[in-house]
BALOBA-1460 file (C-alpha; in Angstrom, 3 decimals):
// residues 144
<rec num="1" residu="m" x="6.410" y="16.506" z="3.078"/>
<rec num="2" residu="s" x="9.200" y="14.380" z="5.113"/>
<rec num="3" residu="a" x="11.747" y="12.274" z="3.729"/>
<rec num="4" residu="r" x="9.740" y="9.198" z="4.736"/>
<rec num="5" residu="d" x="6.734" y="10.368" z="3.085"/>
<rec num="6" residu="a" x="8.608" y="11.402" z="-0.134"/>
<rec num="7" residu="a" x="10.351" y="7.812" z="-0.331"/>
<rec num="8" residu="l" x="6.781" y="6.263" z="-0.002"/>
<rec num="9" residu="e" x="5.203" y="8.501" z="-2.628"/>
<rec num="10" residu="t" x="8.205" y="7.489" z="-5.052"/>
<rec num="11" residu="i" x="7.750" y="3.675" z="-4.108"/>
<rec num="12" residu="q" x="4.053" y="3.915" z="-4.919"/>
<rec num="13" residu="r" x="4.535" y="5.798" z="-8.187"/>
<rec num="14" residu="e" x="7.237" y="3.450" z="-9.432"/>
<rec num="15" residu="l" x="5.490" y="0.281" z="-8.383"/>
<rec num="16" residu="t" x="2.545" y="1.442" z="-10.186"/>
<rec num="17" residu="a" x="4.829" y="2.036" z="-13.260"/>
<rec num="18" residu="i" x="6.500" y="-1.462" z="-13.094"/>
<rec num="19" residu="a" x="2.800" y="-3.091" z="-12.857"/>
<rec num="20" residu="r" x="1.451" y="-0.991" z="-15.703"/>
<rec num="21" residu="r" x="4.559" y="-2.041" z="-17.787"/>
<rec num="22" residu="a" x="4.314" y="-5.662" z="-16.790"/>
<rec num="23" residu="r" x="0.590" y="-5.806" z="-18.109"/>
<rec num="24" residu="a" x="1.522" y="-4.069" z="-21.299"/>
<rec num="25" residu="t" x="4.505" y="-5.854" z="-22.251"/>
<rec num="26" residu="a" x="3.295" y="-9.220" z="-21.135"/>
<rec num="27" residu="a" x="1.626" y="-10.113" z="-24.579"/>
<rec num="28" residu="q" x="4.789" y="-8.979" z="-26.451"/>
<rec num="29" residu="m" x="6.881" y="-11.370" z="-24.251"/>
<rec num="30" residu="h" x="4.848" y="-14.456" z="-25.176"/>
<rec num="31" residu="p" x="1.497" y="-13.674" z="-27.224"/>
<rec num="32" residu="e" x="-0.345" y="-16.882" z="-26.115"/>
<rec num="33" residu="l" x="0.180" y="-16.023" z="-22.395"/>
<rec num="34" residu="s" x="-1.343" y="-13.205" z="-20.470"/>
<rec num="35" residu="l" x="0.253" y="-11.908" z="-17.311"/>
<rec num="36" residu="v" x="-2.476" y="-13.336" z="-15.376"/>
<rec num="37" residu="a" x="-1.958" y="-16.818" z="-16.929"/>
<rec num="38" residu="y" x="1.675" y="-16.628" z="-16.512"/>
<rec num="39" residu="t" x="1.524" y="-16.293" z="-12.782"/>
<rec num="40" residu="i" x="-1.299" y="-18.986" z="-12.661"/>
<rec num="41" residu="l" x="1.005" y="-21.441" z="-14.445"/>
<rec num="42" residu="a" x="4.036" y="-20.537" z="-12.812"/>
<rec num="43" residu="h" x="2.130" y="-20.963" z="-9.288"/>
<rec num="44" residu="i" x="0.836" y="-24.349" z="-10.324"/>
<rec num="45" residu="e" x="4.278" y="-25.428" z="-11.404"/>
<rec num="46" residu="e" x="5.754" y="-23.834" z="-8.272"/>
<rec num="47" residu="q" x="3.332" y="-25.799" z="-6.005"/>
<rec num="48" residu="q" x="3.669" y="-29.117" z="-8.196"/>
<rec num="49" residu="g" x="0.000" y="-28.840" z="-8.601"/>
<rec num="50" residu="c" x="-2.668" y="-27.195" z="-6.412"/>
<rec num="51" residu="r" x="-6.480" y="-26.982" z="-6.410"/>
<rec num="52" residu="a" x="-8.480" y="-24.132" z="-7.838"/>
<rec num="53" residu="t" x="-9.500" y="-23.043" z="-4.112"/>
<rec num="54" residu="d" x="-5.756" y="-22.828" z="-3.556"/>
<rec num="55" residu="l" x="-5.354" y="-20.412" z="-6.344"/>
<rec num="56" residu="a" x="-8.128" y="-18.127" z="-5.216"/>
<rec num="57" residu="a" x="-6.888" y="-18.105" z="-1.653"/>
<rec num="58" residu="h" x="-3.432" y="-17.340" z="-2.890"/>
<rec num="59" residu="y" x="-4.250" y="-14.420" z="-5.150"/>
<rec num="60" residu="l" x="-7.226" y="-13.321" z="-2.933"/>
<rec num="61" residu="l" x="-9.550" y="-13.646" z="-5.861"/>
<rec num="62" residu="d" x="-13.372" y="-15.000" z="-5.826"/>
<rec num="63" residu="k" x="-13.650" y="-18.607" z="-6.665"/>
<rec num="64" residu="s" x="-15.718" y="-17.652" z="-10.018"/>
<rec num="65" residu="t" x="-12.779" y="-15.382" z="-11.209"/>
<rec num="66" residu="v" x="-10.236" y="-18.231" z="-10.853"/>
<rec num="67" residu="s" x="-12.750" y="-20.709" z="-12.343"/>
<rec num="68" residu="r" x="-12.871" y="-18.714" z="-15.627"/>
<rec num="69" residu="q" x="-9.175" y="-18.328" z="-15.741"/>
<rec num="70" residu="v" x="-8.833" y="-22.238" z="-14.910"/>
<rec num="71" residu="a" x="-11.322" y="-22.921" z="-17.638"/>
<rec num="72" residu="a" x="-9.422" y="-20.996" z="-20.232"/>
<rec num="73" residu="l" x="-6.113" y="-22.380" z="-19.400"/>
<rec num="74" residu="e" x="-7.746" y="-25.804" z="-19.785"/>
<rec num="75" residu="r" x="-9.243" y="-25.108" z="-23.085"/>
<rec num="76" residu="l" x="-5.973" y="-24.020" z="-24.434"/>
<rec num="77" residu="g" x="-4.365" y="-27.427" z="-23.241"/>
<rec num="78" residu="l" x="-2.035" y="-25.610" z="-20.554"/>
<rec num="79" residu="i" x="-3.313" y="-27.306" z="-17.518"/>
<rec num="80" residu="e" x="-4.904" y="-30.397" z="-16.853"/>
<rec num="81" residu="r" x="-7.076" y="-31.724" z="-13.709"/>
<rec num="82" residu="r" x="-5.997" y="-34.992" z="-11.922"/>
<rec num="83" residu="v" x="-7.674" y="-36.706" z="-9.164"/>
<rec num="84" residu="d" x="-5.734" y="-36.311" z="-5.742"/>
<rec num="85" residu="p" x="-4.438" y="-39.708" z="-4.939"/>
<rec num="86" residu="s" x="-5.164" y="-39.013" z="-1.047"/>
<rec num="87" residu="d" x="-8.590" y="-37.959" z="-1.703"/>
<rec num="88" residu="h" x="-10.456" y="-38.779" z="-4.803"/>
<rec num="89" residu="r" x="-12.871" y="-36.434" z="-4.400"/>
<rec num="90" residu="v" x="-10.505" y="-33.675" z="-4.992"/>
<rec num="91" residu="q" x="-9.180" y="-32.586" z="-8.297"/>
<rec num="92" residu="v" x="-5.836" y="-31.011" z="-8.511"/>
<rec num="93" residu="l" x="-4.399" y="-28.533" z="-11.473"/>
<rec num="94" residu="h" x="-1.339" y="-29.561" z="-13.021"/>
<rec num="95" residu="l" x="0.736" y="-28.396" z="-15.868"/>
<rec num="96" residu="a" x="-0.117" y="-30.228" z="-19.042"/>
<rec num="97" residu="p" x="2.872" y="-30.665" z="-21.366"/>
<rec num="98" residu="h" x="1.967" y="-27.669" z="-23.460"/>
<rec num="99" residu="g" x="1.714" y="-25.705" z="-20.547"/>
<rec num="100" residu="n" x="5.323" y="-26.628" z="-19.502"/>
<rec num="101" residu="e" x="6.573" y="-25.730" z="-22.933"/>
<rec num="102" residu="i" x="4.866" y="-22.459" z="-22.915"/>
<rec num="103" residu="l" x="5.792" y="-21.551" z="-19.541"/>
<rec num="104" residu="s" x="9.388" y="-22.424" z="-20.260"/>
<rec num="105" residu="t" x="9.508" y="-20.165" z="-23.430"/>
<rec num="106" residu="a" x="7.781" y="-17.192" z="-21.561"/>
<rec num="107" residu="r" x="10.010" y="-17.421" z="-18.649"/>
<rec num="108" residu="a" x="13.088" y="-17.373" z="-21.080"/>
<rec num="109" residu="s" x="11.676" y="-14.405" z="-22.873"/>
<rec num="110" residu="r" x="10.990" y="-12.757" z="-19.606"/>
<rec num="111" residu="r" x="14.498" y="-13.472" z="-18.335"/>
<rec num="112" residu="d" x="16.101" y="-11.982" z="-21.750"/>
<rec num="113" residu="t" x="13.905" y="-8.900" z="-21.303"/>
<rec num="114" residu="f" x="15.368" y="-8.416" z="-17.683"/>
<rec num="115" residu="e" x="18.707" y="-9.073" z="-18.792"/>
<rec num="116" residu="e" x="18.324" y="-6.177" z="-21.326"/>
<rec num="117" residu="r" x="16.801" y="-3.799" z="-19.074"/>
<rec num="118" residu="l" x="19.563" y="-4.467" z="-16.378"/>
<rec num="119" residu="s" x="22.708" y="-5.015" z="-18.741"/>
<rec num="120" residu="a" x="24.232" y="-1.788" z="-17.355"/>
<rec num="121" residu="w" x="23.656" y="-2.599" z="-13.644"/>
<rec num="122" residu="d" x="26.781" y="-3.985" z="-11.867"/>
<rec num="123" residu="q" x="26.688" y="-7.137" z="-9.714"/>
<rec num="124" residu="a" x="26.500" y="-5.459" z="-6.577"/>
<rec num="125" residu="d" x="23.503" y="-3.327" z="-7.544"/>
<rec num="126" residu="l" x="21.762" y="-6.534" z="-9.071"/>
<rec num="127" residu="t" x="22.283" y="-8.450" z="-5.683"/>
<rec num="128" residu="r" x="21.185" y="-5.439" z="-3.687"/>
<rec num="129" residu="f" x="17.878" y="-5.134" z="-5.874"/>
<rec num="130" residu="a" x="17.092" y="-8.652" z="-5.882"/>
<rec num="131" residu="a" x="17.414" y="-8.801" z="-2.109"/>
<rec num="132" residu="d" x="15.245" y="-5.821" z="-1.668"/>
<rec num="133" residu="l" x="12.581" y="-7.186" z="-3.749"/>
<rec num="134" residu="v" x="12.576" y="-10.610" z="-1.766"/>
<rec num="135" residu="r" x="12.210" y="-8.581" z="1.285"/>
<rec num="136" residu="y" x="9.598" y="-6.452" z="-0.049"/>
<rec num="137" residu="n" x="7.531" y="-9.450" z="-1.251"/>
<rec num="138" residu="a" x="8.150" y="-11.242" z="1.974"/>
<rec num="139" residu="d" x="6.825" y="-8.242" z="3.873"/>
<rec num="140" residu="a" x="3.992" y="-7.711" z="1.637"/>
<rec num="141" residu="a" x="2.691" y="-11.507" z="1.996"/>
<rec num="142" residu="s" x="2.933" y="-11.249" z="5.754"/>
<rec num="143" residu="h" x="0.776" y="-7.961" z="5.631"/>
<rec num="144" residu="p" x="-1.855" y="-8.372" z="2.822"/>
Protein backbone atom coordinates (compact mmCIF):
# COMPACT_ATOMS: atom_id res chain seq x y z
CA UNK A 1 0.00 0.00 0.00
CA UNK A 2 1.37 3.41 -0.93
CA UNK A 3 1.84 6.15 1.67
CA UNK A 4 -1.02 8.10 0.03
CA UNK A 5 -3.35 5.07 0.20
CA UNK A 6 -2.44 4.49 3.85
CA UNK A 7 -3.11 8.16 4.67
CA UNK A 8 -6.48 8.05 2.88
CA UNK A 9 -7.41 4.89 4.80
CA UNK A 10 -6.51 6.60 8.08
CA UNK A 11 -8.48 9.72 7.17
CA UNK A 12 -11.55 7.67 6.28
CA UNK A 13 -11.34 5.65 9.50
CA UNK A 14 -10.79 8.70 11.71
CA UNK A 15 -13.56 10.79 10.12
CA UNK A 16 -15.93 7.86 10.60
CA UNK A 17 -14.93 7.70 14.26
CA UNK A 18 -15.55 11.45 14.61
CA UNK A 19 -19.01 11.13 13.05
CA UNK A 20 -19.89 8.17 15.26
CA UNK A 21 -18.70 10.01 18.39
CA UNK A 22 -20.63 13.15 17.41
CA UNK A 23 -23.87 11.20 17.05
CA UNK A 24 -23.29 9.31 20.30
CA UNK A 25 -22.49 12.38 22.39
CA UNK A 26 -24.97 14.86 20.88
CA UNK A 27 -27.72 13.94 23.32
CA UNK A 28 -25.32 14.08 26.24
CA UNK A 29 -24.27 17.62 25.30
CA UNK A 30 -27.84 18.82 25.14
CA UNK A 31 -30.65 16.30 25.72
CA UNK A 32 -33.29 18.38 23.92
CA UNK A 33 -31.28 18.74 20.74
CA UNK A 34 -30.21 15.92 18.43
CA UNK A 35 -27.21 16.38 16.16
CA UNK A 36 -29.54 16.77 13.16
CA UNK A 37 -31.66 19.37 14.95
CA UNK A 38 -28.54 21.23 16.06
CA UNK A 39 -27.17 21.42 12.51
CA UNK A 40 -30.51 22.59 11.10
CA UNK A 41 -30.90 25.27 13.77
CA UNK A 42 -27.31 26.42 13.28
CA UNK A 43 -27.86 26.66 9.52
CA UNK A 44 -31.07 28.65 9.93
CA UNK A 45 -29.26 30.99 12.32
CA UNK A 46 -26.24 31.34 10.02
CA UNK A 47 -28.44 32.13 7.03
CA UNK A 48 -30.64 34.44 9.13
CA UNK A 49 -33.63 32.42 7.96
CA UNK A 50 -34.14 30.06 5.05
CA UNK A 51 -36.79 28.03 3.28
CA UNK A 52 -37.24 24.31 3.87
CA UNK A 53 -36.24 23.74 0.24
CA UNK A 54 -32.96 25.56 0.98
CA UNK A 55 -32.31 23.11 3.81
CA UNK A 56 -33.02 20.15 1.53
CA UNK A 57 -30.62 21.49 -1.09
CA UNK A 58 -27.90 22.33 1.44
CA UNK A 59 -27.98 18.92 3.15
CA UNK A 60 -28.73 17.00 -0.07
CA UNK A 61 -31.87 15.54 1.52
CA UNK A 62 -35.30 14.66 0.22
CA UNK A 63 -37.90 17.39 0.84
CA UNK A 64 -40.07 14.99 2.85
CA UNK A 65 -37.18 14.22 5.21
CA UNK A 66 -36.59 17.94 5.78
CA UNK A 67 -40.33 18.51 6.17
CA UNK A 68 -40.46 15.97 9.03
CA UNK A 69 -37.47 17.55 10.75
CA UNK A 70 -38.91 21.06 10.36
CA UNK A 71 -42.30 19.93 11.70
CA UNK A 72 -40.62 18.41 14.76
CA UNK A 73 -38.63 21.60 15.40
CA UNK A 74 -41.80 23.66 15.06
CA UNK A 75 -43.66 21.42 17.54
CA UNK A 76 -40.82 21.95 20.02
CA UNK A 77 -41.11 25.71 19.57
CA UNK A 78 -37.55 26.00 18.25
CA UNK A 79 -38.36 27.48 14.85
CA UNK A 80 -41.16 29.51 13.36
CA UNK A 81 -42.36 30.30 9.87
CA UNK A 82 -42.56 33.87 8.67
CA UNK A 83 -43.87 35.23 5.41
CA UNK A 84 -41.08 36.44 3.12
CA UNK A 85 -41.56 40.22 2.80
CA UNK A 86 -40.39 40.16 -0.83
CA UNK A 87 -42.71 37.29 -1.84
CA UNK A 88 -45.76 36.70 0.33
CA UNK A 89 -46.22 33.21 -1.13
CA UNK A 90 -42.95 32.03 0.46
CA UNK A 91 -42.50 31.01 4.09
CA UNK A 92 -39.08 31.45 5.66
CA UNK A 93 -37.92 29.48 8.68
CA UNK A 94 -36.42 31.47 11.55
CA UNK A 95 -35.29 30.56 15.02
CA UNK A 96 -37.96 31.11 17.64
CA UNK A 97 -36.81 32.68 20.93
CA UNK A 98 -36.67 29.21 22.55
CA UNK A 99 -34.63 27.98 19.56
CA UNK A 100 -32.10 30.76 20.11
CA UNK A 101 -31.80 29.81 23.79
CA UNK A 102 -31.41 26.09 23.12
CA UNK A 103 -28.91 26.64 20.31
CA UNK A 104 -26.85 28.99 22.46
CA UNK A 105 -26.81 26.53 25.36
CA UNK A 106 -25.92 23.61 23.07
CA UNK A 107 -23.18 25.61 21.36
CA UNK A 108 -21.63 26.51 24.74
CA UNK A 109 -21.78 22.86 25.84
CA UNK A 110 -20.15 21.70 22.60
CA UNK A 111 -17.43 24.35 22.91
CA UNK A 112 -16.71 23.21 26.48
CA UNK A 113 -16.42 19.63 25.22
CA UNK A 114 -13.93 20.64 22.53
CA UNK A 115 -12.00 22.73 25.05
CA UNK A 116 -11.71 19.68 27.31
CA UNK A 117 -10.75 17.29 24.50
CA UNK A 118 -8.14 19.65 23.10
CA UNK A 119 -6.80 21.08 26.36
CA UNK A 120 -3.37 19.46 25.92
CA UNK A 121 -2.91 20.83 22.40
CA UNK A 122 -0.71 23.88 21.97
CA UNK A 123 -1.88 26.93 20.03
CA UNK A 124 0.10 26.00 16.88
CA UNK A 125 -1.56 22.56 16.77
CA UNK A 126 -5.03 24.07 17.31
CA UNK A 127 -4.49 26.68 14.61
CA UNK A 128 -3.22 24.09 12.12
CA UNK A 129 -6.09 21.69 12.91
CA UNK A 130 -8.66 24.48 12.51
CA UNK A 131 -7.13 25.55 9.18
CA UNK A 132 -7.05 21.95 7.93
CA UNK A 133 -10.71 21.44 8.87
CA UNK A 134 -11.71 24.65 7.07
CA UNK A 135 -9.74 23.55 4.00
CA UNK A 136 -11.21 20.04 4.06
CA UNK A 137 -14.80 21.33 4.38
CA UNK A 138 -14.29 23.91 1.62
CA UNK A 139 -12.91 21.23 -0.70
CA UNK A 140 -15.69 18.80 0.27
CA UNK A 141 -18.35 21.44 -0.43
CA UNK A 142 -16.97 22.01 -3.92
CA UNK A 143 -16.87 18.24 -4.66
CA UNK A 144 -20.04 16.75 -3.12
